N, C-alpha and C positions, 0 to 999 in steps of 0.2 A: 650323482644327486650331483644340480647345478645352483645357483643361486640367481635368483627371477631381479636383474639390477644390479645396485653396489651393495647390499647386504643380503642379507639369511632373511628378512623379512620380522616383522615387529608381533608377530604369531613366535618364532622362535625364541625370542626372545621372553615373552611369555611364558611360554610349556617346555617343558621338559622333553624332550624327545625324546630318548630312551624308553621313557615310559610310553610314549605312546605309539612305538615300535614295537614295544614290547606287547601292549594290547590287542595290534590290530593279528599281532604272531602269534599270539593264542587263542585270537578267536580264530583266525584258521586250523590252527590246531586238531581244535572244540571241531568242527565241521568238517571237516576229513577224519578226524579221527570214527564217528559219527556214521559218516557215507563207506567206511569197513569195513566198522563194523554189522553195517546193516548187510551190506555184503555176505558175508560171513556169515552171518545167521540164517541167510538162502540159503547157505551149502555153493558159494560161493566162490569158492576160495582163490582159483589162478585170478580171477580179475580179483577179487579186494589184494594179492599181491603184486598185481601189476597198477592197479590206481594207486597205491599205497608209496611205489614207486617213485611214480609220476610225479604226484603231489607233493611227497618230500625233499625231491625237487622243486619244489616253484614257489615253497611257502615263506622262501627269504624273501622276491620277485616281489607275492605280491601284498608285502607287511611293508617292504619299500614303495610300490603304486601309492600303497594307503598314505604312509607319511610326508608321500613329494603333494601329494594329495592336497593332504592338511593343510599341511606350511603354504601350497601354494607354490614347489618345485617344480621343476623339467625332472626327470627321471627316463632314461630305460637304461635298457640291460643289454649288456655288451653280446654279440654271440662269438665262443672261440673256436 
């Protein structure tokens, strides 16, 4: 995360950043579980496993993007 300007902004002072992150992460986790369960229900076990691994790796990234958007911050994920 990078601040825009000289401080983190007025919104960051008014809201709980951790709460915003947890709310976004929980939303994505629920959506992900629903998608995986739908595949399992259709008997597509290999696809469900692949999707779960892919989604688990991007859960934090998607939540951080939402936090950055909410607080009007700049966010990028470094590739290692």
